[in-house]
C-alpha angles and dihedrals in degrees: 000000000000109000133188113211092345100307135096115287113254138161089263098048115178119249137184114235127196116185091332094318119122126211116196119194107195126186119218123270126261111309126231093225089065099037124112098200122104095256091053094045091052091049091049091052093052098038108039093144099040113117095180094076121187123223121264127235087272089053091050090053090047091051091054091049091050090051091050091049095047094047091051090052103046143029107262090220089063099050127115113192123200125175137186109247090242109117094234091055094047090048091051091051096043098086090050091050093047096046095045093040088228119134118233122240110220112220127174089203086082097046132099107269090025090154088069097040116076100139126105120274118320126312091210119091113270114227113255091245090062100048096079090048098048124085106231090193095057114121120206116259097233097046094211097323118126114242120238116241088249089057086225092140091049090057090046090050090051090051093046094048101042106018115193126308124178112245095013124127126205108201116195122191 
């Protein structure tokens, strides 16, 4: 399920605000490897060993709902979008990127297994539909440093890079 800051997604999703700036931490949408619908079952049969799981039709609907929610909450011209390079996270962030016309920065600091992933954005091929919505100039926050389990240095890196701006939203998938 899509989660904001570790809790179930709802119309009144929690957010962290600093001096009028909002930070949204959004978990990926429903995954195909855990789905029980026919599309997910077919994917599971053909991709038993695939760890980079796409989102299911439920996840695609959730991603659209998240985009709608975010764009009702903040000015699209003041959004920064960052996504884990995992496919399911990029897919969840894609509707927000498309609707806001803001390119996503791909950052392994926000991915599962981040403590092992300090390289620039993903080595795997990005689907064609993502290329126009991904910022090729984005540099990873940690710049080769390993994140602490607490992610304290990720938060510090966010603050150092972007500072605080009233009315801005940083949306992390």
